[in-house]
C-alpha positions in Angstrom: -11.6 -32.6 -19.1 -8.8 -33.6 -16.7 -9.9 -34.2 -13.1 -7.3 -34.9 -10.5 -8.2 -37.5 -7.8 -10.2 -36.2 -4.9 -10.1 -37.7 -1.4 -13.4 -38.4 0.3 -14.8 -35.9 2.7 -18.1 -35.1 4.4 -21.6 -36.6 3.9 -23.0 -36.6 0.4 -26.4 -35.0 -0.4 -26.6 -37.0 -3.6 -26.9 -40.6 -4.2 -25.2 -42.2 -7.2 -28.6 -42.6 -8.9 -29.3 -38.9 -8.8 -26.0 -37.7 -10.3 -27.0 -38.4 -13.9 -30.3 -36.6 -13.3 -28.6 -33.5 -12.0 -26.4 -33.5 -15.1 -29.3 -33.7 -17.4 -31.2 -30.9 -15.6 -28.1 -28.7 -15.6 -27.6 -29.0 -19.3 -31.3 -28.5 -20.0 -31.2 -25.3 -17.9 -28.3 -24.0 -19.8 -30.0 -24.7 -23.1 -33.2 -22.9 -22.3 -31.5 -20.1 -20.4 -32.6 -20.8 -16.8 -30.5 -19.4 -13.9 -27.7 -21.9 -12.9 -29.1 -22.0 -9.4 -32.0 -24.1 -10.7 -29.5 -26.9 -11.5 -28.4 -27.1 -7.9 -31.8 -27.6 -6.2 -31.1 -31.2 -5.3 -27.6 -30.6 -4.2 -27.5 -28.5 -1.1 -30.2 -26.0 -1.8 -31.3 -26.0 1.9 -28.8 -25.4 4.7 -28.6 -28.0 7.3 -29.5 -26.6 10.8 -26.9 -29.0 12.3 -24.1 -27.7 10.1 -23.6 -24.3 11.9 -20.5 -22.5 10.8 -18.3 -25.6 10.3 -16.6 -26.3 7.0 -18.1 -28.8 4.6 -16.7 -30.2 1.4 -18.8 -32.3 -1.0 -17.4 -33.9 -4.2 -18.9 -35.8 -7.1 -18.2 -36.3 -10.8 -20.0 -33.1 -11.7 -19.1 -30.5 -9.1 -17.3 -29.7 -5.9 -19.1 -27.7 -3.1 -17.3 -25.9 -0.3 -19.1 -23.9 2.3 -19.0 -22.9 6.0 -22.8 -22.4 6.5 -22.5 -18.7 5.6 -20.9 -18.7 2.1 -20.4 -21.3 -0.5 -18.7 -22.0 -3.8 -19.7 -24.6 -6.3 -17.1 -25.6 -8.9 -18.7 -27.1 -12.1 -16.0 -29.6 -13.3 -17.7 -31.4 -16.1 -16.9 -28.9 -18.9 -13.8 -27.7 -20.7 -13.4 -24.8 -18.3 -14.2 -25.0 -14.6 -16.8 -22.5 -13.6 -17.1 -21.0 -10.1 -20.4 -20.0 -8.7 -20.6 -18.2 -5.3 -23.6 -18.4 -2.9 -24.6 -16.8 0.4 -26.9 -18.2 3.1 -30.2 -16.4 3.0 -33.4 -17.4 4.9 -32.3 -21.0 5.3 -31.2 -21.6 1.7 -28.4 -20.7 -0.7 -28.7 -17.6 -2.9 -26.5 -17.2 -5.9 -24.6 -13.9 -5.7 -21.5 -14.1 -8.0 -19.7 -16.2 -10.5 -16.4 -16.3 -12.3 -16.2 -14.6 -15.7 -13.8 -16.6 -17.9 -13.8 -14.2 -20.9 -16.1 -14.1 -23.9 -15.9 -14.8 -27.6 -18.1 -11.8 -28.3 -16.7 -8.9 -30.2 -18.2 -5.6 -31.3 -18.8 -1.9 -30.5 -21.0 -2.6 -27.5 -18.2 -4.5 -25.7 -15.9 -2.4 -23.5 -12.4 -2.4 -25.0 -10.9 -4.2 -22.0 -12.9 -7.4 -22.7 -12.8 -7.1 -26.5 -10.6 -9.3 -28.7 -9.7 -10.1 -32.3 -8.1 -7.8 -34.9 -6.5 -4.7 -33.3 -5.9 -6.4 -30.0 -2.9 -8.3 -28.6 -4.9 -11.4 -27.7 -1.9 -13.5 -26.9 -1.0 -11.2 -24.0 -4.5 -10.5 -22.7 -5.1 -13.2 -20.2 -8.3 -13.8 -18.2 -7.4 -16.2 -15.4 -10.7 -17.9 -15.2 -10.4 -19.0 -18.8 -7.7 -21.5 -18.0 -8.7 -23.7 -15.2 -9.4 -27.3 -16.2 -8.2 -29.3 -13.2 -8.9 -29.2 -9.5 -7.8 -30.9 -6.3 -8.0 -30.4 -2.6 -4.7 -29.2 -1.1 -5.7 -29.0 2.5 -8.7 -30.1 4.6 -9.0 -29.5 8.3 -11.5 -28.1 10.8 -9.7 -24.7 10.4 -9.3 -24.4 6.7 -10.1 -26.1 3.4 -8.0 -25.1 0.4 -8.8 -26.0 -3.2 -6.3 -25.7 -6.1 -7.4 -25.0 -9.7 -4.9 -25.4 -12.4 -4.6 -25.2 -16.2 -3.2 -23.2 -19.1 -4.1 -20.0 -20.9 -2.7 -19.6 -24.3 0.2 -21.8 -23.4 0.9 -20.1 -20.0 0.6 -22.0 -16.8 -2.1 -20.7 -14.4 -3.3 -21.8 -10.9 -5.7 -20.5 -8.3 -6.1 -21.4 -4.7 -9.5 -20.9 -2.9 -9.3 -20.9 0.9 -12.3 -20.9 3.3 -12.2 -20.9 7.1 -15.1 -21.2 9.6 -17.0 -18.0 10.5 -15.6 -16.1 7.5 -17.7 -14.2 5.1 -15.1 -14.2 2.4 -13.0 -16.6 0.3 -9.3 -15.9 0.1 -8.2 -16.4 -3.5 -4.6 -16.3 -4.9 -3.5 -16.5 -8.5 -0.1 -17.7 -9.8 0.9 -17.6 -13.4 4.1 -18.7 -15.2 4.4 -17.1 -18.6 6.0 -20.0 -20.3 6.0 -18.5 -23.8 7.8 -15.2 -23.1 8.1 -12.6 -20.3 5.5 -10.2 -21.9 2.0 -9.3 -20.8 -0.7 -6.8 -21.4 -2.9 -8.0 -18.5 -3.7 -10.9 -16.3 -7.1 -10.4 -14.7 -9.6 -12.3 -12.5 -13.1 -11.3 -13.2 -16.5 -12.0 -11.4 -20.0 -11.0 -12.1 -22.5 -9.9 -9.4 -25.5 -12.0 -10.3 -28.5 -10.0 -9.3 -30.5 -8.3 -12.1 -31.2 -4.6 -12.1 -29.2 -1.5 -11.2 -27.3 -2.0 -8.0 -28.4 -0.1 -4.9 -24.8 0.8 -4.1 -21.4 0.6 -5.7 -17.9 1.6 -4.8 -14.4 1.6 -6.3 -11.7 4.0 -5.3 -11.9 6.2 -8.4 -14.1 7.5 -11.2 -14.1 6.8 -14.9 -15.0 9.1 -17.8 -14.3 6.8 -20.7 -14.8 3.1 -21.7 -11.1 2.4 -21.5 -10.6 3.8 -18.0 -10.0 1.7 -14.9 -8.8 2.2 -11.3 -5.0 2.2 -11.1 -3.2 1.0 -8.0 -2.2 4.6 -7.3 -5.7 4.9 -5.9 -5.1 1.9 -3.6 -5.2 3.7 -0.3 -7.6 1.0 1.1 -8.9 -0.5 -2.1 -12.1 -2.5 -2.7 -14.7 -3.0 -5.4 -18.2 -3.3 -3.9 -21.6 -4.0 -5.4 -24.8 -4.2 -3.3 -28.5 -4.9 -4.1 -31.5 -5.8 -2.0 -29.3 -6.6 1.0 -26.9 -8.8 -0.9 -23.3 -7.7 -1.4 -20.2 -8.8 -3.2 -16.9 -7.1 -2.6 -13.4 -7.8 -4.0 -10.6 -6.6 -1.8 -7.0 -6.8 -3.2 -4.4 -8.6 -1.1 -2.1 -5.7 -0.3 0.6 -7.9 1.2 1.0 -9.9 -2.0 1.4 -6.6 -4.0 4.5 -5.8 -1.9 5.8 -9.4 -1.7 5.6 -10.2 -5.4 7.1 -7.3 -7.4 7.7 -7.7 -11.1 9.3 -4.8 -13.0 8.0 -3.8 -16.4 9.8 -1.7 -19.0 7.8 1.5 -19.8 5.2 0.9 -17.1 3.3 3.7 -15.3 3.5 6.3 -18.0 1.8 9.7 -18.0 1.3 12.2 -20.8 2.3 15.4 -19.0 5.8 16.3 -18.1 7.2 15.4 -14.7 7.3 18.5 -12.6 9.1 18.5 -9.2 9.9 14.9 -9.9 11.6 12.6 -7.4 14.6 10.7 -8.9 13.4 7.5 -10.4 15.2 4.3 -11.5 13.4 3.5 -14.7 14.6 -0.1 -14.5 12.7 -0.6 -11.3 9.2 0.5 -12.2 6.8 -2.2 -11.1 4.0 -3.7 -13.2 0.9 -2.1 -11.7 -2.2 -3.8 -10.5 -5.6 -2.4 -11.4 -9.2 -2.7 -10.3 -12.2 -2.4 -12.5 -16.0 -2.2 -12.1 -18.3 -2.0 -15.1 -22.0 -2.0 -14.7 -22.5 -2.2 -18.5 -19.6 -4.2 -19.9 -21.2 -5.5 -23.0 -20.2 -9.1 -22.1 -22.5 -9.7 -19.2 -25.9 -8.4 -18.1 -24.5 -8.3 -14.6 -22.0 -5.9 -13.0 -18.5 -7.1 -13.7 -15.5 -6.7 -11.4 -11.9 -7.4 -12.5 -8.6 -7.3 -10.7 -5.1 -8.2 -11.5 -1.9 -7.0 -13.3 -2.5 -4.3 -15.8 -0.7 -1.1 -16.8 -2.4 2.3 -17.3 -1.8 5.9 -18.3 -2.2 8.7 -15.8 -4.4 11.3 -17.3 -4.8 14.7 -15.6 -3.9 13.1 -12.3 -7.6 12.2 -12.1 -8.2 9.3 -14.5 -6.4 6.0 -15.3 -6.7 4.8 -18.8 -5.6 1.4 -20.2 -4.8 1.6 -23.9 -6.2 -1.6 -25.4 -5.6 -1.2 -29.1 -2.6 -2.6 -31.0 -0.9 -4.0 -27.9 0.4 -0.5 -26.9 0.5 -1.5 -23.2 2.0 -4.9 -23.6 5.0 -4.8 -21.3 8.3 -6.7 -21.1 8.7 -8.1 -17.6 11.6 -8.8 -15.3 10.2 -12.2 -14.4 7.9 -14.8 -15.9 6.3 -15.7 -12.6 3.4 -13.6 -11.4 1.3 -13.7 -8.2 -1.6 -11.7 -6.8 -4.6 -12.3 -4.6 -7.8 -10.9 -3.1 -10.5 -11.6 -0.7 -14.0 -12.1 -2.1 -16.7 -11.1 0.3 -20.3 -12.2 0.1 -23.2 -11.2 2.3 -27.0 -11.4 2.4 -28.0 -9.1 5.2 -26.2 -5.8 4.8 -27.9 -2.6 5.7 -28.8 -0.7 2.5 -25.8 1.3 1.3 -23.8 0.4 4.4 -22.3 -3.0 3.4 -18.9 -1.3 3.0 -18.6 -1.1 6.8 -17.8 -4.9 6.8 -15.0 -4.2 4.3 -13.7 -1.2 6.2 -13.4 -3.1 9.5 -11.6 -6.0 7.6 -9.1 -3.7 5.9 -8.0 -2.0 9.1 -7.8 -5.3 11.0 -5.8 -7.1 8.3 -3.5 -4.2 7.3 -3.9 -1.0 9.3 -3.3 -2.4 12.7 -0.1 -4.1 11.7 1.4 -0.9 10.4 0.1 1.0 13.4 2.5 -1.0 15.6 5.5 0.0 13.5 7.8 2.9 14.3 7.3 5.1 11.2 6.3 7.8 10.4 6.9 9.5 13.8 10.6 10.3 14.5 10.5 12.3 17.7 8.0 13.2 20.4 5.3 15.6 19.2 6.6 18.3 21.6 9.9 18.1 19.6 8.0 18.8 16.4 6.4 21.8 18.0 9.8 23.1 19.1 11.2 22.8 15.6 8.2 23.6 13.4 6.6 26.7 14.9 9.6 29.0 14.9 10.4 27.8 11.3 6.8 28.5 10.2 6.5 31.9 11.7 9.8 33.1 10.2 9.3 31.7 6.7 9.1 34.3 4.0 7.6 32.4 1.2 8.8 31.1 -2.2 8.9 31.8 -5.9 8.7 29.2 -8.6 11.6 29.4 -11.0 10.7 28.0 -14.4 13.1 25.9 -16.5 13.2 24.0 -19.8 12.0 20.5 -20.5 14.9 18.0 -20.3 14.0 15.6 -23.1 17.1 13.4 -22.7 15.9 12.1 -19.4 13.5 9.2 -19.3 10.8 9.7 -18.3 10.8 13.3 -19.5 11.2 15.9 -16.8 10.9 19.6 -16.6 13.5 21.6 -14.6 11.4 23.8 -12.3 12.7 24.8 -8.9 11.7 26.8 -5.8 13.5 29.9 -4.7 12.9 30.6 -1.0 12.8 34.3 -0.1 15.2 35.7 2.5 16.0 39.0 3.9 12.5 40.4 3.9 11.1 40.3 7.5 8.0 42.1 6.4 7.2 38.9 4.4 7.3 36.6 7.3 4.4 34.1 7.5 3.4 35.3 11.0 2.0 38.8 11.0 0.7 40.7 14.0 -0.5 44.2 14.7 -2.9 46.3 16.8 -6.3 47.1 15.6 -8.3 49.7 17.6 -6.3 48.7 20.7 -6.9 44.9 20.1 -3.9 42.6 19.6 -4.5 40.7 16.4 -2.5 38.5 14.1 -2.4 35.4 11.9 -0.6 33.0 9.6 -0.5 33.9 5.9 -0.7 31.4 3.1 2.5 30.2 1.5 1.5 29.9 -2.2 2.8 33.0 -4.1 -0.6 33.8 -5.7 -2.3 33.9 -2.2 0.6 35.2 -0.1 -1.3 38.3 0.9 -4.0 36.3 2.7 -4.6 35.3 6.3 -6.9 32.4 6.0 -10.1 31.1 7.7 -11.3 28.9 4.9 -12.8 25.5 4.8 -9.4 24.3 3.7 -6.8 26.2 5.6 -8.0 27.7 8.9 -6.2 29.9 11.4 -8.6 29.1 14.1 -7.9 25.4 13.8 -4.3 26.3 13.9 -4.8 28.3 17.1 -6.2 25.3 18.9 -2.8 23.6 18.4 -0.7 26.7 19.0 -2.4 27.3 22.3 -2.0 23.6 23.4 1.7 23.5 22.6 2.2 26.9 24.1 1.0 25.5 27.4 3.1 22.3 27.0 6.2 24.4 26.4 5.2 27.1 28.9 5.7 29.5 26.0 3.7 32.7 26.5 4.5 33.9 22.9 2.7 30.9 21.5 -0.3 31.5 23.7 -0.3 35.2 22.6 -0.3 34.2 19.0 -3.3 31.9 19.5 -5.2 34.7 21.2 -4.4 37.2 18.4 -5.8 34.7 15.8 -9.0 34.5 17.8 -9.2 38.3 18.1 -8.7 38.8 14.4 -11.3 36.3 13.6 -13.9 37.8 15.9 -13.2 41.2 14.3 -14.3 40.0 10.9 -17.3 42.0 9.7 -20.6 40.1 10.0 -23.6 40.7 7.8 -26.7 39.2 9.4 -24.3 36.8 11.0 -22.4 35.7 7.8 -18.7 36.6 7.6 -15.8 36.4 5.2 -12.9 33.9 5.1 -9.9 35.8 3.9 -8.0 38.8 5.3 -6.0 40.7 2.7 -2.8 42.0 4.4 -2.1 44.3 1.5 -5.5 46.0 1.4 -6.2 45.6 5.2 -9.6 44.3 4.4 -11.6 41.1 4.2 -12.6 39.0 1.2 -15.5 36.5 1.0 -13.7 33.4 -0.3 -11.6 32.1 -3.1 -14.5 31.6 -5.4 -17.3 33.7 -7.0 -19.8 31.5 -8.9 -22.3 33.5 -11.0 -25.8 34.5 -9.7 -27.1 34.7 -13.3 -26.6 32.4 -16.3 -25.3 29.6 -14.2 -24.9 26.3 -16.1 -24.5 23.2 -13.9 -23.2 21.3 -16.9 -20.3 23.7 -17.4 -16.8 22.8 -16.4 -15.4 25.9 -14.6 -13.4 26.8 -11.6 -14.9 30.2 -10.6 -11.7 31.1 -8.8 -11.9 34.8 -7.8 -10.2 35.8 -4.6 -10.4 39.5 -5.3 -14.2 39.5 -5.2 -15.1 36.2 -3.7 -18.6 35.2 -2.5 -19.4 34.3 1.0 -18.9 30.6 1.6 -21.0 28.9 4.3 -18.6 25.9 4.6 -15.7 28.3 5.5 -17.8 30.2 8.0 -19.1 27.0 9.7 -15.6 25.4 9.9 -14.3 28.7 11.4 -17.2 28.8 13.9 -16.8 25.2 14.8 -13.2 25.7 15.6 -14.0 28.8 17.6 -16.2 26.7 19.8 -13.6 24.0 20.0 -11.0 26.7 21.1 -13.4 27.9 23.8 -13.8 24.3 25.1 -10.2 23.0 24.9 -8.1 26.2 25.2 -9.8 29.2 26.9 -13.0 31.2 26.9 -12.8 34.4 24.9 -16.1 36.1 25.8 -16.6 37.3 22.2 -16.8 33.7 20.8 -20.4 32.8 21.8 -22.1 36.1 20.6 -20.2 35.9 17.3 -21.1 32.3 16.6 -24.7 32.8 17.8 -25.2 35.5 15.1 -23.8 33.1 12.5 -25.9 30.2 13.8 -29.0 32.3 13.4 -28.0 33.0 9.8 -27.8 29.3 9.2 -31.3 28.7 10.5 -32.7 31.6 8.6 -31.2 30.5 5.3 -31.7 26.8 5.5 -33.8 25.4 2.6 -36.9 23.4 3.2 -35.0 20.2 2.5 -32.5 20.8 5.3 -29.6 21.9 3.1 -27.9 25.3 3.4 -26.7 26.8 0.1 -22.9 26.7 -0.4 -22.5 30.3 -1.5 -24.0 33.7 -0.9 -23.5 36.9 -2.8 -22.4 40.1 -1.0 -26.1 40.9 -0.8 -26.7 37.5 0.9 -28.5 36.1 -2.1 -28.0 32.3 -2.3 -26.1 31.4 -5.5 -27.3 28.5 -7.6 -24.0 26.7 -7.6 -23.8 24.1 -4.8 -27.3 25.0 -3.6 -27.5 21.2 -3.1 -24.3 20.2 -1.2 -22.9 17.9 1.5 -21.5 20.7 3.7 -24.1 20.0 6.3 -21.8 18.2 8.7 -20.0 21.5 9.5 -23.3 23.2 10.1 -24.5 20.4 12.4 -21.3 20.7 14.3 -21.8 24.5 14.9 -25.5 24.2 15.8 -25.0 21.3 18.2 -22.1 22.9 20.0 -24.2 26.1 20.2 -27.0 24.2 21.8 -24.6 22.8 24.4 -23.6 26.3 25.6 -26.9 28.2 25.1 -29.6 25.5 25.6 -31.6 27.2 22.9 -33.8 24.5 21.3 -33.8 26.2 17.9 -30.2 25.2 17.4 -30.6 21.5 18.0 -33.8 21.4 16.0 -32.0 22.9 13.0 -29.1 20.5 13.5 -31.4 17.5 13.5 -33.1 18.8 10.3 -29.7 19.1 8.5 -28.7 15.6 9.8 -31.9 14.1 8.3 -31.0 15.6 4.9 -27.5 14.2 5.2 -28.6 10.7 6.2 -31.4 10.5 3.6 -29.8 12.4 0.6 -26.0 12.4 0.9 -24.9 9.2 2.6 -26.8 6.5 0.7 -24.8 7.1 -2.5 -21.9 9.0 -0.9 -22.7 12.2 -2.7 -20.1 14.3 -0.9 -20.5 17.4 -2.8 -18.4 20.4 -1.6 -16.4 23.2 -3.2 -13.4 20.9 -3.8 -15.4 18.2 -5.5 -15.9 20.4 -8.5 -14.0 23.7 -8.2 -10.3 22.8 -7.5 -7.8 20.8 -9.5 -10.2 18.0 -10.4 -12.6 20.3 -12.1 -15.9 18.8 -13.3 -19.5 20.0 -13.8 -21.8 19.6 -10.9 -23.9 17.2 -12.9 -21.0 14.7 -13.4 -22.0 11.1 -12.8 -19.9 8.0 -13.6 -22.5 5.7 -15.2 -19.8 3.1 -15.7 -19.2 2.5 -12.0 -22.5 4.0 -10.8 -20.7 6.5 -8.6 -21.0 10.2 -7.9 -17.9 12.4 -7.4 -17.1 12.6 -3.7 -14.7 14.8 -1.7 -13.6 14.1 1.8 -13.6 17.7 3.2 -17.4 17.5 3.7 -16.9 13.9 5.0 -14.5 15.2 7.7 -17.1 17.8 8.8 -19.7 15.1 9.0 -17.6 13.2 11.6 -17.6 16.3 13.8 -21.2 17.1 13.2 -22.8 13.8 13.9 -20.5 13.3 16.9 -21.6 16.6 18.4 -25.3 15.9 17.6 -25.1 12.5 19.2 -23.6 13.9 22.4 -26.7 16.1 22.7 -29.5 13.8 21.5 -28.1 10.3 22.5 -30.0 9.1 19.5 -28.3 6.0 18.1 -29.3 7.1 14.6 -26.8 9.9 14.9 -24.0 7.7 16.3 -24.7 5.2 13.5 -24.3 8.0 10.9 -21.1 9.1 12.5 -19.7 5.5 12.4 -20.9 5.1 8.8 -19.0 8.2 7.8 -15.9 7.0 9.7 -16.1 3.6 8.0 -16.5 5.1 4.5 -13.5 7.4 5.1 -11.1 4.5 5.3 -11.2 4.3 1.5 -9.3 7.6 1.4 -6.7 6.7 4.1 -3.5 4.8 3.4 -3.7 1.6 5.5 -0.3 0.3 4.2 2.9 1.4 2.6 3.0 0.3 -1.1 6.4 -0.3 -2.6 5.7 2.0 -5.5 5.1 5.1 -3.3 8.7 6.1 -2.9 8.5 9.8 -2.2 7.6 9.4 1.5 6.3 6.8 3.9 2.6 7.1 3.2 0.9 5.1 5.9 -1.9 6.8 7.7 -2.3 9.7 5.3 -5.4 10.8 3.4 -6.1 11.6 -0.2 -8.7 14.2 -1.1 -11.4 12.6 -3.2 -12.4 9.8 -5.6 -11.1 11.9 -8.5 -7.6 12.8 -7.5 -4.2 11.1 -7.0 -2.2 12.6 -4.2 -0.9 10.8 -1.2 -0.3 12.2 2.3 -2.5 15.2 1.6 -2.2 17.4 4.6 -5.9 17.5 5.2 -5.2 14.4 7.2 -5.1 16.4 10.5 -8.8 17.3 9.9 -9.8 13.6 10.4 -7.9 13.2 13.7 -10.4 14.8 16.0 -13.5 13.3 14.2 -12.2 9.7 14.1 -11.0 9.8 17.7 -14.3 11.3 18.8 -16.4 8.7 17.0 -14.1 5.9 18.2 -14.5 7.0 21.9 -18.3 7.4 21.5 -18.7 4.0 19.9 -16.0 2.2 21.9 -14.1 1.2 18.7 -10.4 0.9 18.9 -10.0 0.7 15.1 -11.4 4.3 14.7 -9.2 5.6 17.5 -6.1 4.0 15.9 -7.0 5.5 12.5 -7.3 8.9 14.1 -3.8 8.6 15.7 -2.4 7.2 12.4 -3.8 10.3 10.6 -2.3 12.5 13.2 1.2 11.0 12.7 1.0 11.2 9.0 0.2 14.9 9.2 3.8 15.6 10.1 5.4 13.1 7.7 6.4 15.7 5.1 8.4 18.1 7.2 12.1 18.6 6.5 14.0 17.1 9.4 17.3 15.1 9.6 15.5 12.2 11.4 12.9 12.1 8.6 15.7 11.9 6.0 17.8 9.4 7.9 14.8 7.1 8.6 13.5 7.4 5.1 10.2 8.9 6.3 10.7 11.8 3.8 14.1 12.0 2.2 13.3 14.5 -0.6 12.6 17.8 1.3 12.1 20.9 -0.8 11.4 23.4 2.0 13.5 24.6 4.9 13.9 22.8 8.2 10.6 22.2 9.9 8.4 22.9 6.8 7.0 20.8 4.1 4.7 20.6 1.0 1.0 20.1 0.8 1.2 16.4 -0.3 3.2 14.1 -2.5 2.7 12.5 -5.9 -0.2 14.8 -6.7 0.0 14.2 -10.5 0.3 10.4 -10.3 4.0 9.9 -10.2 6.8 10.2 -7.6 6.7 14.0 -7.0 7.4 16.7 -4.4 4.6 19.3 -4.9 4.4 22.8 -3.7 3.3 24.2 -0.3 0.0 26.0 0.0 0.1 27.1 3.6 1.1 26.2 7.2 -2.3 24.6 7.8 -1.7 22.0 5.1 1.5 20.7 6.7 3.3 21.2 10.0 1.0 23.7 11.7 -2.1 21.6 10.8 -0.3 18.5 11.9 0.5 19.9 15.3 -3.2 21.0 15.7 -4.2 17.4 14.9 -1.7 16.1 17.5 -3.1 18.5 20.1 -6.7 17.3 19.3 -5.7 13.7 19.7 -3.7 14.2 22.9 -6.5 16.3 24.4 -8.6 13.1 24.1 -6.1 10.4 24.8 -2.9 11.8 26.3 0.3 10.1 25.2 -1.1 6.6 25.7 -4.7 5.6 26.5 -6.1 2.5 28.1 -9.9 2.0 28.8 -10.2 -1.2 30.9 -14.0 -1.2 30.8 -14.2 -1.1 27.0 -11.0 -3.0 26.2 -9.2 -0.3 24.4 -5.5 0.4 24.5 -3.8 2.8 22.1 -0.3 4.3 22.0 -0.2 7.9 20.8 3.1 9.7 21.3 5.9 7.4 20.0 4.7 4.3 21.9 2.6 1.2 21.4 0.3 -0.4 24.0 1.3 -4.1 23.4 -0.7 -5.7 26.2 -2.7 -4.8 29.3 -4.8 -6.6 31.9 -6.5 -6.1 35.2 -7.1 -8.8 37.8 -8.9 -7.5 40.8 -6.5 -4.9 42.1 -3.4 -5.7 39.9 -2.8 -3.9 36.7 -0.2 -5.1 34.2 0.8 -3.1 31.2 3.3 -3.8 28.4 4.3 -0.8 26.3 7.0 -0.5 23.8 8.9 2.5 22.5 8.4 3.0 18.7 11.0 5.7 18.5 13.7 3.4 19.7 12.8 1.0 16.9 13.7 3.4 14.2 16.9 2.9 12.1 18.1 6.2 13.6 16.3 6.3 17.0 15.3 9.5 18.8 18.2 9.8 21.4 16.7 11.7 24.3 14.3 10.7 27.1 10.9 12.3 27.0 7.8 12.5 29.2 4.3 11.4 28.2 1.0 11.1 29.9 -0.5 7.6 30.3 -4.2 7.8 30.8 -6.3 5.0 32.3 -10.1 5.0 32.5 -12.7 2.5 33.4 -11.3 1.9 36.9 -13.2 1.6 40.1 -12.5 3.9 43.0 -9.8 2.0 44.8 -6.1 1.4 45.2 -4.3 -0.7 42.6 -0.9 -2.3 42.2 0.6 -1.3 38.8 3.4 -3.2 37.0 4.6 -1.5 33.9 6.9 -3.5 31.6 8.0 -5.9 34.4 9.1 -2.9 36.4 8.7 -2.5 40.2 5.2 -2.8 41.7 3.7 0.6 42.4 0.7 1.3 44.6 -1.5 4.0 43.2 -5.2 4.9 43.4 -7.5 5.3 40.5 -7.2 9.1 40.4 -3.5 8.9 40.1 -3.8 6.4 37.3 -6.1 8.7 35.3 -3.1 10.8 34.4 0.2 9.1 35.0 3.6 10.6 34.0 5.8 8.1 32.2 9.4 8.5 30.9 10.4 6.9 27.6 14.1 6.4 27.2 16.1 6.2 24.0 17.0 2.5 24.8 13.4 1.6 24.9 12.9 1.5 28.6 9.5 3.0 29.8 9.1 3.7 33.5 6.7 5.6 35.7 8.1 8.9 36.8 8.1 8.9 40.6 
């Protein structure tokens, strides 16, 4: 063993006489199988009360210890390979939580293929980083950071790892560098760690699901990636360093393959496909009795845009690389006092602070004021006549193989325009129809696309533009919705323009002979069942329309009848069945579901306007079910979890990662529901639940812009679930209101920023010259002002199809209306120290000193490659001020004397050259 010289540091816990004894005890413990923590009872088992959260480094001939009073690593340096054992402070002593996994000599059928070796595997190109470290030294030691360097070789390749620790941190920052000195070829380079608490974990998380032993989590699921394991209050989390992924790109020949043809593919330079990173969690790896987490460089196959499989046998995914030098990193979190099943909140906060906020201050993806989007998008949407898909042949000569399918946009048929309106028994009604050819006959009020949600935005922007035609359209939507036939309060979700009648929903699960183990879709829009999620989402937006737009007197009676239906059909456990037959019999499919957030939303808002106790009592009962049954293991079961493109049986469970399938439509409803309930009850349990849902939702939101997402600028957008692949799914606008509401209720700037980022991303995919010129979305496949449902749906650079206005520009404008109703164009709360730019600006700094207010704002639109070239007006809102007169200085401009009421809503002009001044 080679040990590089170490300089002296700190006070030793061991005397020279005790060192041999420790060595003997350690070896004895290993021989008889005792936990390694027993070998450390002399060296630093108890935490010094004087130490606090200062850094401490202890070195001797056997080991090196580094800690900050909260977390600790012990490097065992007296063997052929350095081992790393990680501890966390717990009740005055150190508790072993994790250790490095160097690789195993075990082989056999019970070992997962990723960790197997021998005949049939390309062992020379399968590198486990922890298997190579045989030398260590201290690179840096100060009161602010201590950095250790581990070095060595793996199969002739140079490998090094730095371990950084700072005071008051609950994570180690670790970076790996490798130099492939033999040849520029690799199957994988992974860093692996075990979570050293026996028994099944209480909680686990990785960004995707697995269905086979050779599956992993590919970096196309890295929206806000982490691997988390938790048990008995202890937690380990590995969080990939996203900056290093973008800073250290190595190209790999043949990387990122998929088995299906590339349909609607974006042009791709096959010489510039990067070597992917991958994340893995295995509860039963066959090489350790503990959960095993791995992260590093590894390629994978895309399978059904749901699963990510690494082909281990025969070196089939050994790749030729563009460089021999590789680098990646991660942050390794350790904690001993996490609330059960809520430890991820620590990771969520960290992810946004380290990555999300940085991107939040950048110009893209917004390219013009939101009013400008409304002026372009609404007329284009209303006039659009739909499209047809034109099939073509597979073009095998292209690599990767592509199929030539195109879209033909209909023209010259005004009767097919997306906006339809008419009179029905003297009442003006109308609505937006879906865009997909198979559903083009439907006006929609579903739990996906929803005309009433759209109406909240149409009315808002109609007022902003002083456009009575927009306001009229919003009113027609509400009238049509209130005219839907109710049966004991329940009502359908689809209006068939051809038949002039209503249909229940898009699905019709069976009442008899239902098999929860069956993999089926149950699509049936001709004879669909009633869907409670669709009805509750519609009812919730009806109440939001009444509150933020105008009071249609028919809204409350309509929603009350439905609220009574919810109460009457709630099961004893607090869950409302997901489907009802035409005879209002509950169907067995999704009888247990996570739709409850939408129901809580409706019932809580009903209580606010009626003061009828039955509504709030029912809401609290559903909330109890959600908190106790859904949230602990993130069982977000809704219709899309099982019955859309990622089809799976309702009994699906991923035993390899310990996860249930989870979809974020029901998660978005929970944000609204718990927020509304807390506003009524003021019970911190309900606010805590709202925050927990908001924190968990970050794992579906893109907090960065990966180099390998080339179709559009992805920051801020949401994906749909833990078993799908799309980026920038246009459901993003559904998270805007909920995230902002929870952020305002909890005084959390990070959640407000995330809501605004989601709002901006909701308009990323529209076709507009400024989006093309600024490389926000340069591959449009729909007319000006319109866009598709998402990008990269099948796991490669792709321009998918359009489902409807809600799932692009009209939904995005509704999200913008929701955020600006809360925040204006920029928002500063002096009392709670919150400052957020909303409409093309960033709040860089703000302060208040007695009666003087100083604010620094910057124009994000002027920072674009092709800036928006016109001045525009925005509303700057300031709250948390006393009733008095203030002196305001904005961006070093002239001093203005204004009272607190004037400052609550201040008109500000943003110029194309970046100047921002108060309109006087």
